[in-house]
C-alpha positions in Angstrom: -7.1 118.5 -155.4 -10.7 117.8 -155.8 -12.4 115.1 -157.9 -13.3 117.9 -160.5 -9.7 119.0 -161.0 -8.5 115.5 -161.1 -11.1 114.6 -163.9 -9.9 117.7 -165.9 -6.4 116.5 -165.8 -7.1 112.8 -166.5 -9.2 113.5 -169.6 -6.0 114.3 -171.4 -4.4 111.2 -170.3 -4.5 107.5 -171.9 -4.0 104.2 -170.2 -2.3 102.9 -173.4 0.3 105.3 -173.8 3.4 106.9 -171.9 5.7 109.8 -172.7 9.3 109.4 -171.5 12.4 111.6 -171.8 15.3 109.5 -172.9 18.8 109.8 -171.5 19.8 112.1 -174.4 16.7 114.5 -173.8 14.5 113.1 -176.7 10.6 112.8 -175.9 9.5 109.3 -176.8 5.9 107.9 -176.9 5.6 104.3 -175.7 2.5 102.2 -176.4 1.3 99.5 -174.2 2.3 96.8 -173.9 6.0 97.8 -173.5 8.7 95.8 -171.7 10.2 96.7 -168.3 12.6 95.1 -165.8 11.8 94.6 -162.2 14.3 96.6 -160.1 13.7 94.7 -156.8 11.3 91.8 -155.7 7.8 93.2 -155.3 4.6 91.2 -155.1 4.8 88.1 -157.3 7.5 89.8 -159.5 11.4 88.8 -159.1 14.4 91.2 -159.4 15.6 91.3 -162.9 12.5 89.6 -164.4 11.3 91.2 -167.7 7.6 91.8 -167.9 5.0 93.8 -169.9 3.1 96.7 -168.9 -0.4 96.3 -169.9 -1.7 99.7 -169.0 -0.6 103.1 -167.3 -2.9 104.6 -164.7 -2.5 107.3 -161.9 -3.7 107.4 -158.4 -5.8 110.3 -157.0 -2.4 111.8 -155.9 -1.2 111.8 -159.5 1.3 109.0 -159.1 2.0 106.8 -162.0 1.0 103.2 -161.8 2.0 100.4 -164.2 -0.5 97.5 -164.7 1.5 94.2 -164.8 0.0 90.8 -164.9 -3.4 92.4 -163.9 -1.9 94.1 -160.8 -1.0 97.7 -160.0 2.7 98.7 -159.1 4.2 102.1 -158.8 6.4 103.1 -161.6 9.6 103.2 -159.6 9.7 99.5 -159.1 10.6 99.1 -162.9 13.2 100.2 -165.4 12.0 100.7 -169.1 13.9 98.6 -171.5 
Protein backbone atom coordinates (compact mmCIF):
# COMPACT_ATOMS: atom_id res chain seq x y z
CA UNK A 1 0.00 0.00 0.00
CA UNK A 2 1.45 3.36 -0.95
CA UNK A 3 1.13 6.62 0.97
CA UNK A 4 -1.69 7.90 -1.24
CA UNK A 5 -3.81 4.80 -0.62
CA UNK A 6 -3.12 4.99 3.10
CA UNK A 7 -4.13 8.66 3.20
CA UNK A 8 -7.38 7.81 1.40
CA UNK A 9 -8.27 5.19 4.01
CA UNK A 10 -7.25 7.32 6.99
CA UNK A 11 -9.32 10.32 5.99
CA UNK A 12 -12.38 8.34 7.14
CA UNK A 13 -10.94 7.48 10.55
CA UNK A 14 -10.85 9.43 13.78
CA UNK A 15 -8.34 9.16 16.63
CA UNK A 16 -11.17 9.77 19.11
CA UNK A 17 -13.55 6.94 18.20
CA UNK A 18 -13.48 3.18 17.80
CA UNK A 19 -16.18 0.89 16.41
CA UNK A 20 -16.38 -2.55 18.03
CA UNK A 21 -18.59 -5.59 17.57
CA UNK A 22 -19.87 -6.89 20.92
CA UNK A 23 -20.13 -10.54 21.93
CA UNK A 24 -23.80 -10.51 20.83
CA UNK A 25 -23.04 -9.02 17.37
CA UNK A 26 -24.01 -5.43 18.10
CA UNK A 27 -22.01 -2.60 16.58
CA UNK A 28 -20.96 -0.14 19.27
CA UNK A 29 -19.14 3.19 19.01
CA UNK A 30 -16.64 4.03 21.76
CA UNK A 31 -15.39 7.54 22.37
CA UNK A 32 -11.97 8.29 23.85
CA UNK A 33 -11.10 8.09 26.60
CA UNK A 34 -12.43 4.57 27.22
CA UNK A 35 -11.31 2.02 29.78
CA UNK A 36 -9.33 -1.13 29.04
CA UNK A 37 -7.63 -3.81 31.14
CA UNK A 38 -4.01 -4.79 30.48
CA UNK A 39 -3.85 -8.48 29.46
CA UNK A 40 -0.17 -9.01 30.35
CA UNK A 41 2.74 -6.85 31.50
CA UNK A 42 3.91 -4.53 28.73
CA UNK A 43 6.12 -1.47 29.08
CA UNK A 44 5.16 0.41 32.24
CA UNK A 45 1.77 -1.35 32.48
CA UNK A 46 0.98 -4.28 34.75
CA UNK A 47 -1.34 -7.22 34.09
CA UNK A 48 -4.89 -6.53 35.29
CA UNK A 49 -4.35 -2.78 35.52
CA UNK A 50 -7.23 -0.62 34.30
CA UNK A 51 -6.09 2.25 32.09
CA UNK A 52 -7.68 4.80 29.77
CA UNK A 53 -7.15 4.85 26.02
CA UNK A 54 -6.47 8.47 25.11
CA UNK A 55 -6.53 7.99 21.33
CA UNK A 56 -6.73 5.30 18.65
CA UNK A 57 -4.21 5.33 15.80
CA UNK A 58 -3.12 2.96 13.04
CA UNK A 59 0.29 1.99 11.76
CA UNK A 60 1.36 2.13 8.12
CA UNK A 61 0.39 -1.57 7.96
CA UNK A 62 -3.16 -0.66 9.18
CA UNK A 63 -2.71 -2.23 12.63
CA UNK A 64 -4.67 -0.61 15.45
CA UNK A 65 -2.68 1.13 18.17
CA UNK A 66 -3.99 2.51 21.47
CA UNK A 67 -2.36 5.57 23.02
CA UNK A 68 -2.17 4.94 26.78
CA UNK A 69 -0.36 7.31 29.14
CA UNK A 70 1.19 9.00 26.11
CA UNK A 71 2.70 5.78 24.70
CA UNK A 72 1.56 3.63 21.78
CA UNK A 73 0.64 -0.04 22.31
CA UNK A 74 -0.95 -2.53 19.92
CA UNK A 75 -4.63 -3.17 20.67
CA UNK A 76 -4.18 -6.88 21.42
CA UNK A 77 -2.41 -6.11 24.71
CA UNK A 78 -5.74 -4.93 26.14
CA UNK A 79 -9.31 -6.04 26.78
CA UNK A 80 -12.03 -3.42 26.44
CA UNK A 81 -14.10 -3.08 29.62
